[in-house]
N, C-alpha and C positions, 0 to 999 in steps of 0.2 A: 469371467471378463471381469475387471476390477471396477468397482462400485466408487465413483469419485465422491459420493457422500460419505463413504466410510472414512477417507481421508479427513474430511470436515469433522466427522464425529471423533475420530481419534484426537485431532488437535483441538479443537473447540469445545467438546462434548454435545454437540449436536449436529444432526445432518445438513443442517444449513445455518450459516453464521452471519451475525451482523457484527461487522468490525467498524468501530468507531475512530476518527482521525483526531489526533492530538497535534495540531498545528502549533509547534514550539514557537515561542518569540524569537526574534532575531539573535542569533548566537554571535559569541566573541569573535570580533575580526569583521563580521558582516557590516556594511555601510548602515544599517539601521539599528544595529545594537545599541540597547538602551539600558538593560538590566543584567544584574549578575547572574551566574549560573543558578545559584540557590533560589533566586526569585524564580526563574522560569522553570526550575524543577517544582517549587512549591505550587505555581498555577497549574502544571501537568498534572499534578497528584490530584488538585481538586476537580479536574474536569474528568480525569479517569475514575475516580470514586462516583461521580456522578453517573457515568456512563454504565458502570458496574451496577448500581444501584437501581437503574431503570430498566435493566435487562440485557444489555448488549452482550455480545460472547468473546469479543476480541479487541484489542486496541492496535493503533499503529502511531508511532512518533514519527514526525517529519519536520525537516527545516525549511517549511514552506516560506518564511518571513527573511529568509538570507538573499533575497533577489539584490542585484543580479546574481545569478547562479554561476558557479564554475562550471567547467565542462569536464566530466569524466574523473574528478577526484575533488578532494577538500583538503585543508590543512588539519595537523594533528589537533588545534585547538577546537575543531568541530567534532572530530571523533572524539575527543575526551569529554567535551560538554555533552554531547549526546549519550554516552555511557554513562556518565552520572545521571542525567535526569533519567534514562531508561532505569536505571538500578533504582532510583528513588520511585519510580510507578511501580516496579516490580514488588518493591517492599510493601507498598500501600494497598495494591490490588493483586488478585491472585489470576486475572484473566491472562491469557496469553497475549505477548506483546510483540508487534511487530516493529522493523525499522525502514524507512527509506530515507536516504541522503541523497538531496538535489546537488546538481543534475547528473544522474549516472554514475554517481559514487558508490558503487554497489560493493567493492572490497570493504571500502569503511563500514556500510550497512552490516555486511556480516562480522566485521571484527567488533562492532558496537553489539551486536547482537549475541555474540559468544560471550562479550564480557559481561552483560548485564541479564543474561538469562532469557534472551528472547526466544520466540519460538518460529519466527519466519522473518523474511526481508522481502520488500518489493523492490525489484529493480526494473531498470530501463535499457533498452540496447542489449537485450540478450541474444536475440537472433536477428540478422540484417541490419543494415546501417540506415539511419534516418537523419534529417536535418533538423533540428529544435532551434530554440530561441539562442542557445548558447554556441551554436555551431553544429559541425559534424559529428554524430556521435556513431562509433565502430560497434560492432557486436562483439560481446566479452564471454560468451557462455564457457570457452574453453578455459580461459584464465580464471573465471570466477569459479569454477566448480572445481579446479586444481587447488586453488587458493582456500576453498572450503575445506577438503581434503586435509591441505598442510596445516591448518589451524585446528583440526578436529572439531570441526563445526557440523559435522553432518546430520545432526539433530535438527538444524536450522533450516527449515523448508524455504525453498526459492519461488516466489511467485512472480512471474514476469509479465510485464506490460507489453501487449502487441500492437503494431499500428497505434502507438501512445498519441496521447492527447498534445496539443500545443507543438505539433511536428508536422513536418511535411513529408510524404512518404511516395512522392515521386521517382526516387531513386529504385523504389519496389513497387510501382505501378502494376506490374505484371505479375505481382504474386499476392495474392488475395488475403484475406483474414483468416480463412480456413488453412491455407496452405501455410501461411505464418503461424498458427498454432501448433500445427502438426510438427513443423521444424523446431518450435520451441519444446514441445514433448520430446522428439528425437534427441536432443541435445541436452534433456535431463531437467528441464523446469518440473517444479512439482506442482504447477498449477499456472494458469493464463490469466491475465486481466484484461477486460474489454473495457473502453470507455468511449465517451463521446470525443467532439472536436477539442472542447476545453473543459475546465474545471468548472462542475456544476452542470455540465451538458449530459443529456440521457444519452446511454449508448443505443444502438439499433437492436430492439428485441429479437428480430428476425436474425441478425447477425449472431447474437449471444446462442440462440437456440441452434443455427447452422455448427458453430463451435462446439456447441455441447455433444451433438451427434459425431463429430470427427474425432474428438480427443477421449483418452480416457481418464485423464487427469482433472481435478476441478476447475470450473470455469467461473471466474469471479467478476462482477459487475463493478468498476472502479470509478463511476462518476454518475451523478444524476438521478440519484435513487431518493425517492420522496414516498410518504404513505399512499399516495393516490396512483404510483404507478408501480409499486413493487411487484403486483400480481403479475405484470408484463415479463418479468424476470424470473418468473418461478423455475425455470429450468436451470439455474444458476446455482451453484453451492456456496456462494458466499457473496455478501455485498459490503463495499467499503463506502463510507459515508461521512461525508464532511461537511459540505455548503449547507444541506437542507437542516441540518442540526443546528447551524448558529442562527444568532441573532440576524433576523431579517434575510435568512436563507443565503447569506454570503459569507465565503470561506473564513474572511479576516474578522468576523464579528465574534463574540462572546460564545460561548456553549449555551444553548437555549435548552433547559431541561425538560421543557414541555414539548419541544418539538423532538427531543430525543426519544421521550416516552411514548409520542405519538406514533413514531416510526416501529417501535416495537409492539405496540398494539397493534399496528395493522399487520405485523409477521403473524402475531399470535391469532389473530383474526382469519 
């Protein structure tokens, strides 16, 4: 039987990995855009170096400040800017880098990762439809994995959010989280991500454990991780952390080095 922690070991150099979010400033064309790409890259590199220094195992860039998000795709200006920023981060820090492009711009995320040497992408809407702030997202596993083959990006892992946060799942109310995880594995996801209801909210430890028992791919917790609750998610292969390592514990704040270091200490302890 496949050991999911072996996948994490291969990718991150450890059987269980802390992945730090780099919430990029608003990108060109976004309503709140205020800084040139060079400045956004400089800030991302500073945060990336800090996370590497305190002991994180991976990084993930995301266009979190590009609200309101487009649905299912973004313009070439976003793709190009994130490729430039991702390349700057990769030159500065040797940690594996992931890419997520909101909202549900999964092919663009793959293209960025391919261009900048990224190791994985975080995608939404991989299996089953759901309703998010932006509207209805259709599943795209078939198109996405064919696109990955087309651009020769097979080395880029696809980690898929299931029953994702900030969304209504009434359309699939009769399909539980475990069934959704199995469907994602069957459709070729390299890992599944479980979150709470919104950014910064903890996932259910019982649901994480149940999915861990049901699939052979890595199970990743994607929200709400703090030093005091890390033990509750010991069955996971990785933890994506954003809000709790920011100033005042809010995703929009600046990275707080001590908060990030405290999380690493909790893992090591």
